[in-house]
PAVO-927491 format. One record per residue (C-alpha): x, y, z. Coordinates in steps of 0.1 Angstrom, whole numbers, plus 5000, padded with zeros to 4 digits. Layout:
REM residues N
XYZ
...
REM end
This chain:
REM residues 420
500050005000
501650334989
501150694999
499750894970
499351234985
500251445015
498251735028
499351985055
496452165072
496752425100
494352335128
493752435164
495752315194
494152225227
495352515247
497852805246
501552865243
502853045274
506153225280
507453045311
510253295316
507853585318
505453395341
508253295365
509453655365
506053755379
503753835350
500253895363
496853775350
494354015333
491453775331
492853475312
495653675295
498953785311
499954145313
503354255300
505954185273
507153835265
510753745273
511253425253
512253475217
509453385192
506553485215
504253765204
502653775238
503153605271
500153385263
499153315227
496753065211
498352725205
498852625169
498952275153
499252125119
497451815106
499651605083
497151395062
498451085043
496250965014
496750595006
496350444971
493150264981
491650604990
491850565028
493350835049
495350855081
496751165098
498851295127
499051635143
502151845148
501952015181
504352165206
504352205244
502752485263
506052625275
507952625242
511452765242
512052685279
514352425295
516252365263
513252305240
512552405204
511052755199
507352835199
505652655171
504352815139
501852615119
502552805087
506252745089
505652385097
503352355067
506152485044
508652245059
506351945056
505452015019
509052105010
511151845029
508851555038
506051525013
508451444984
509951155005
506451025014
504551034981
505050704963
506550534994
505050195004
503850165039
505349835051
505549915088
506050205112
509550195128
511850225098
509850485078
509250705108
512850675119
514050785085
511751085084
512951185119
516451215105
515551465077
517251795082
517452135064
520352365060
519352515093
519352185111
516651935122
513051995116
511052125146
510351855170
506551915166
506851845129
508651525134
506151425161
503051485138
504451315107
505451005127
501850985141
500550985106
502950705096
501950495127
498250545118
498950435082
500950135093
498150025116
495550065088
497649865063
498149585089
494449605100
495549635136
495549895163
498450135166
499249975200
499549635184
501849775157
504149935183
504149625205
504949395176
507749615160
509449675193
508649335210
507549515241
505549225256
502949465269
499549325278
497749625260
495549715289
494750075301
497550245321
496950495349
495650835338
497251155351
495151475349
496151835353
494152115369
495652425353
495052735373
491752605385
493452395412
490452355435
487452305412
489352075388
490751875417
487251805427
486451685392
489351445394
488451305428
484851255418
485851075386
488450865405
491450975385
494550755391
497151035394
496451405402
496451705404
499551855385
498652195401
500452425377
502752565405
504552795381
505053115402
506653165436
504453455447
501053335435
501252955436
504152835457
504753095485
507953255497
508752945518
506352705501
503452775523
500952805495
501752465481
501752325516
498252465522
496952335489
498251985494
496751975529
493452085515
493751825487
494251535511
491251645531
489251685500
489951325488
488751195522
485651415521
484551325485
485650955486
485350875523
485250495519
489050485518
489250255488
490250535465
494050585468
495250815440
498950905436
499651275440
501851435414
502651805415
504552005389
506452285406
508252445376
511452505396
509752725422
511152535453
514652605440
513852965434
512153015468
515052845487
517853025467
519052705451
519852535485
519252175476
519352055512
516552305521
514552195490
514951825500
513851905536
510852095523
509851805499
510151555527
507851765548
505351765519
505551385517
504651355554
501751595550
500351395521
500551055538
499150795532
499050905496
502250875476
503751205464
505851285433
507251625427
508051735391
510851985384
511552105419
514752285407
515952425374
519652405372
519852575338
521352285316
521051915312
524451845328
523652065358
520151925361
521651575363
523851675392
521051865410
518651575407
521151315418
521951535449
518251585457
517451215454
520351125477
519351375502
515751255502
516950905507
519151025536
516051185552
514050855548
511551025525
509450845500
508851145478
509651065442
511451305419
510051365384
512351505357
510851715329
512752025318
516351955305
515351595297
514051665262
515651415239
516251045238
519951105247
518851315277
516651025289
519550785285
521651015307
519151045335
518450675335
522250595335
522750815365
519450705381
518951075387
515151055389
512450825401
509950915373
511051025338
508551245320
508851135284
507251445269
506151325235
506251655215
509751735227
511251405215
510251445178
509351115162
507150875181
509950625176
512050825201
509150825226
508850445223
512550385229
512650625258
509650475275
511050125271
514450235284
512950385315
510650095321
513349835317
515650025341
513049975368
512150345369
508650495363
508050575326
505550865324
504150895288
503451265289
503051565267
501151895270
497752045273
498552225240
498251905219
495251785199
492751505201
494651305175
498051325192
496351235225
494750925209
498150825195
499750865229
497150635244
498250355221
501950425227
501550425265
499750095264
502249935241
505150035263
503449965296
503950315309
503550385346
501050665337
499850865307
498751225306
495051305300
495251565272
494651805255
493252105273
493052215309
489352125316
490051775330
486951615315
488051645278
491451495283
490151205305
487551135278
489951135248
492750935263
490750715286
488150625260
490850545234
492550305258
489350135268
488350085231
491749955222
491949715251
488549575244
489249525207
492549345214
490949125240
488049035217
490448915191
492048685216
495348675199
498948795203
499648925168
503448975163
503349155130
506249185107
509649225124
REM end
């Protein structure tokens, strides 16, 4: 089955692109918008509508598959590619990728997607979001040709041995930390609340008192709304480096604070994402290793989640080799091709660490569906409910896709191994 045409269509992303540097510097809200000038190159405003690009593959039998190019909410931060432009991406797809795709037979996913991921221009590699979306389309086409689910194709081509059952869902509150947490608790979400703790003054507190107060409220709220005690979600909070900022980079003070949060949240497990931002991948490795050792010395069970400065497959390899985190956020749009996400998730899983198949609120329904298949095929420890910040939509898109896929695979009653 050959590809006979490639379309590139600008579409809407599921949220907004935000200038993290300006927000951390103290930019204030004016309604939903932020006031002030952006600091990160490429941003027109501190908050601007997210953009995406659908890459549509037309196959010779007239069938169609597609993937969506999308970038993370905080583009240009933590070593990431710059803010995404759908128009520029469209030009890149039609100029550099469409000629390689038209006429190409779809005989599988891994080789074709890997080859496309290596395509570069005179200015360097294509934007990670472009490589992400194109690889989704190739995976969809490979699954259509094989008449299997995308999860089955990934499991077969990478011999993951995964059971293809739903993995725990992780939802994010956005700025609506209280109302959206209630939604999560009522719906029995596996991992919550994210919390969007992205500013010291407004969300963390000068000495972390705001986050402490919020987590105390959250624990009480879980008990109030689900009082039978059977519901035991994992707590996972993204702090965007604010503990490091508040404690002046003192890692011992940060570790002591995190240990205190762990005690406050008991009996619920607590994971903290991005407690410090050391400014580079190498420095982040050292900081995380130091924090993890200090938490162990304190006898704390708080788990460290790495995100910023762990953006590529090589970065993931480095953090795994140093065992510098308990949970590795494999942020799909940052890794480019889905092939890199698969390899990263399996690397983390096989090392005995927690592989978090993540991404961003700023993705699309299509990229979220693809991530559901990838998470199942790689036996991820958790998968992000995306896109958007409304909770319900992301839970529906990702959760329903996993439920349908698992039911279909179970109904077939086989263990298809595909074509190596």
